[in-house]
C-alpha positions in Angstrom: 0.0 0.0 0.0 1.3 3.4 -0.9 2.4 5.8 1.9 1.1 9.4 2.0 4.5 10.6 0.7 4.4 8.2 -2.3 0.9 9.5 -3.2 2.3 13.0 -3.5 5.3 12.1 -5.6 5.1 12.9 -9.3 5.0 10.2 -11.9 6.7 10.8 -15.3 5.2 8.7 -18.1 7.6 7.0 -20.5 5.3 7.5 -23.5 4.2 11.2 -23.2 6.0 14.5 -22.5 5.3 17.0 -19.8 4.0 20.3 -20.9 5.7 23.5 -19.6 3.3 26.2 -18.4 5.8 28.8 -17.0 9.3 28.9 -15.6 11.7 31.6 -14.4 14.6 32.4 -12.0 13.4 34.7 -9.3 14.9 36.7 -6.4 12.9 38.2 -3.5 14.8 41.1 -2.0 12.4 41.6 0.9 11.5 38.0 1.7 8.0 36.5 1.2 5.5 33.9 2.5 4.6 31.2 0.1 1.1 31.9 -1.3 -2.0 30.0 -0.1 -3.4 28.1 -3.1 -4.5 24.8 -4.7 -3.1 24.5 -8.3 -4.1 22.4 -11.3 -0.4 22.0 -12.3 2.7 20.5 -10.8 5.6 22.6 -9.5 9.4 22.2 -9.3 11.2 24.6 -6.9 15.0 24.7 -6.8 16.6 27.1 -4.2 19.8 28.9 -5.1 20.1 31.1 -2.0 18.2 31.7 1.2 15.4 29.2 1.9 11.8 28.5 1.0 9.3 27.2 3.5 6.1 25.6 2.1 3.4 23.3 3.5 1.8 20.7 1.3 -1.5 19.7 3.0 -0.1 18.7 6.4 3.5 18.2 5.5 6.0 21.1 6.0 9.1 21.4 3.9 12.1 23.8 4.2 14.1 23.9 0.9 17.7 25.0 1.5 20.3 26.1 -1.1 21.1 23.3 -3.5 17.8 21.5 -2.8 14.7 21.0 -4.9 11.1 20.0 -4.1 8.3 18.8 -6.3 4.8 20.0 -5.4 1.8 18.0 -6.7 -1.3 19.5 -8.3 -4.6 19.3 -6.3 -2.8 19.7 -2.9 -3.2 22.6 -0.6 0.1 24.7 -0.6 0.8 27.5 1.7 3.4 29.1 3.9 3.4 29.7 7.6 6.8 31.5 7.9 8.4 34.4 6.1 11.3 33.4 4.0 14.5 35.4 4.3 15.4 38.4 2.2 17.5 37.8 -0.9 16.1 34.3 -1.4 16.5 33.2 -5.0 15.1 30.2 -6.8 14.1 28.6 -10.0 10.5 27.5 -10.5 8.8 25.4 -13.1 5.1 25.0 -13.5 4.1 22.1 -15.8 1.4 19.6 -16.6 2.2 15.8 -16.4 0.0 13.5 -18.5 -2.3 11.2 -16.6 -0.7 7.8 -15.9 -2.5 4.9 -17.5 0.4 2.4 -17.2 0.4 0.1 -14.2 4.1 -0.7 -14.3 6.6 1.4 -12.3 10.2 1.4 -13.8 12.6 -0.3 -11.4 16.3 0.1 -12.2 17.1 -2.7 -9.8 15.3 -5.3 -11.9 17.2 -7.0 -14.7 15.5 -7.1 -18.1 16.3 -7.8 -21.7 16.2 -4.8 -23.9 14.4 -5.6 -27.2 16.0 -4.5 -30.5 12.7 -3.1 -31.6 10.1 -1.5 -29.4 6.3 -1.6 -29.7 3.8 0.6 -27.8 3.7 -1.9 -24.8 7.4 -1.5 -24.3 6.9 2.2 -23.5 4.0 1.6 -21.1 5.6 2.4 -17.7 6.3 5.4 -15.5 9.2 6.8 -13.5 8.4 7.9 -9.9 10.2 11.3 -9.3 11.7 12.0 -5.9 9.8 14.3 -3.6 12.8 16.3 -2.4 16.5 15.9 -3.2 19.9 17.6 -3.1 21.4 18.5 -6.5 25.0 17.5 -6.9 25.4 18.0 -10.7 25.9 21.5 -12.1 24.6 20.3 -15.4 21.1 20.1 -14.0 21.2 23.7 -12.9 22.6 24.8 -16.3 19.7 22.9 -17.9 17.2 24.8 -15.8 18.7 28.1 -16.9 18.6 27.0 -20.6 14.9 26.1 -20.4 14.2 29.5 -18.7 16.1 31.3 -21.5 14.2 29.4 -24.2 10.9 30.1 -22.4 11.6 33.8 -22.4 11.8 33.9 -26.2 8.0 33.2 -26.3 8.4 31.6 -29.7 5.6 29.1 -30.4 8.0 27.2 -32.6 10.2 26.4 -29.6 7.4 24.9 -27.4 8.1 21.4 -28.5 11.8 21.9 -27.7 11.2 23.4 -24.3 8.9 20.5 -23.4 11.5 18.0 -24.6 14.2 19.8 -22.5 11.9 19.7 -19.5 11.3 16.0 -19.9 15.1 15.5 -20.1 15.6 17.5 -16.9 13.0 15.5 -15.0 14.6 12.2 -16.3 18.0 13.4 -15.2 16.7 14.2 -11.8 15.1 10.8 -11.6 18.4 9.1 -12.5 20.4 11.1 -9.9 17.8 10.3 -7.2 18.0 6.6 -8.1 21.8 6.7 -7.9 21.5 8.1 -4.4 18.9 5.3 -3.5 21.2 2.7 -4.9 24.1 3.9 -2.7 21.8 4.0 0.3 20.6 0.5 -0.5 24.2 -0.8 -0.8 25.1 0.7 2.5 22.0 -0.8 4.2 22.8 -4.3 2.8 26.4 -4.0 3.9 25.3 -3.1 7.4 23.1 -6.1 7.4 25.9 -8.4 6.3 28.3 -6.9 8.9 25.7 -7.6 11.7 25.3 -11.1 10.4 29.0 -11.8 10.3 29.4 -10.4 13.8 26.7 -12.7 15.1 28.3 -15.7 13.4 32.0 -14.9 13.8 32.6 -18.0 15.9 31.4 -20.2 13.0 32.9 -21.3 9.7 32.3 -19.0 6.8 29.4 -20.1 4.6 28.5 -18.3 1.4 25.3 -20.4 1.2 24.1 -19.2 4.6 24.7 -15.6 3.7 22.7 -16.1 0.4 19.9 -17.6 2.4 19.9 -14.8 5.0 20.0 -12.0 2.5 17.9 -13.6 -0.2 20.4 -12.5 -3.0 23.2 -14.2 -4.8 26.5 -14.4 -3.0 28.4 -13.0 -6.0 26.2 -9.8 -6.0 26.4 -9.5 -2.2 30.2 -9.9 -2.3 30.5 -7.3 -5.0 28.4 -4.8 -3.0 30.3 -5.6 0.2 33.7 -5.2 -1.4 32.7 -1.9 -3.0 31.6 -0.5 0.4 34.4 -1.9 2.7 37.3 -2.6 0.4 37.4 -6.3 1.3 35.5 -9.5 0.5 33.0 -11.0 2.8 35.2 -14.0 3.6 38.2 -11.8 4.4 36.1 -9.5 6.6 34.7 -12.6 8.4 38.3 -14.0 8.9 39.4 -10.6 10.3 36.5 -10.6 12.8 37.3 -14.2 13.9 40.9 -13.3 14.5 40.0 -10.2 16.5 37.7 -12.4 18.6 40.5 -14.9 19.1 42.8 -12.1 20.2 40.3 -11.0 22.8 40.0 -14.6 24.1 43.8 -14.9 24.3 43.9 -11.6 26.3 40.9 -12.0 28.6 40.6 -15.8 29.2 42.7 -18.8 30.3 41.5 -20.9 27.4 44.2 -22.8 25.6 45.0 -22.2 21.9 43.3 -25.5 21.1 40.2 -24.6 23.0 40.0 -21.2 21.3 40.5 -22.8 17.9 37.6 -25.2 18.6 35.4 -22.4 19.9 35.9 -20.5 16.7 35.0 -23.5 14.5 38.4 -24.5 13.3 39.0 -28.2 12.6 42.8 -28.0 13.1 44.7 -25.9 15.7 47.7 -25.7 13.3 45.6 -24.1 10.6 44.1 -21.7 13.2 47.5 -20.7 14.3 48.7 -20.0 10.7 45.6 -17.9 10.0 46.1 -16.0 13.3 49.8 -15.3 12.6 49.0 -14.1 9.1 46.4 -11.6 10.4 48.0 -10.5 13.7 51.8 -10.9 12.7 52.3 -13.1 15.8 51.6 -16.7 16.7 48.7 -17.1 19.3 51.2 -18.0 22.1 53.5 -15.1 21.3 50.5 -12.7 21.2 49.3 -13.9 24.6 52.8 -13.5 26.1 53.1 -10.0 24.7 49.8 -9.0 26.1 50.8 -10.4 29.6 54.0 -8.3 29.5 52.0 -5.2 28.7 
């Protein structure tokens, strides 16, 4: 079921272009309060300096420099606070076609791209972000280019400005999805680290990790290595040796007992792994800790 936020996110159809109604770069020297209104078109606001406060139905937003916000038609928009003097922003008013497709484009799903496309291949939509931080200057330059074109008031340029607006919206979608992908990778890496910590006294099992995460080990290992700089197996080994080091420091367990506790079949192999990781044999490490 859709959340209230998702219901207020704009949907960009893959088979129809948005239609630009008005756009401009504006600066308020004295400050202002966002007008109280319900619009029949959608709005993009990108703040360059100062800040813009606006409420959409019951949700309050504060747009800071470098941030943009999409406002959806049919919602009640108003301000409750005066925005600071010298606030400047780009705004775009536009109409989005009604969505008839049932399929939302998901960049995380794999698919085979057909060599030739029929109408059904275009029957999907992109869900635009509600609010985001702009990192690419090219998006800002694109906004200015659209505004410059709009100022010419040339009917022959309307198709071009609508095409450019569509390109801008799609670029913003791609940037937001890149951010979402990074966040998802970090979330999955945190989940795997928690799993490895819980099972650091056991043998490493790629099958168990696959089962726990519900994704292929190869994909998980690639994500993990990109985030941490090491493979899952190497990270697990490092955690086991750190646990072994604590047991050598804090307990009277023998090296053999520690080896068995950590799931090693042979104490000799355990000692070799420990020495490779810690640069000392288990007994030398324990003696050094006692002297300290």
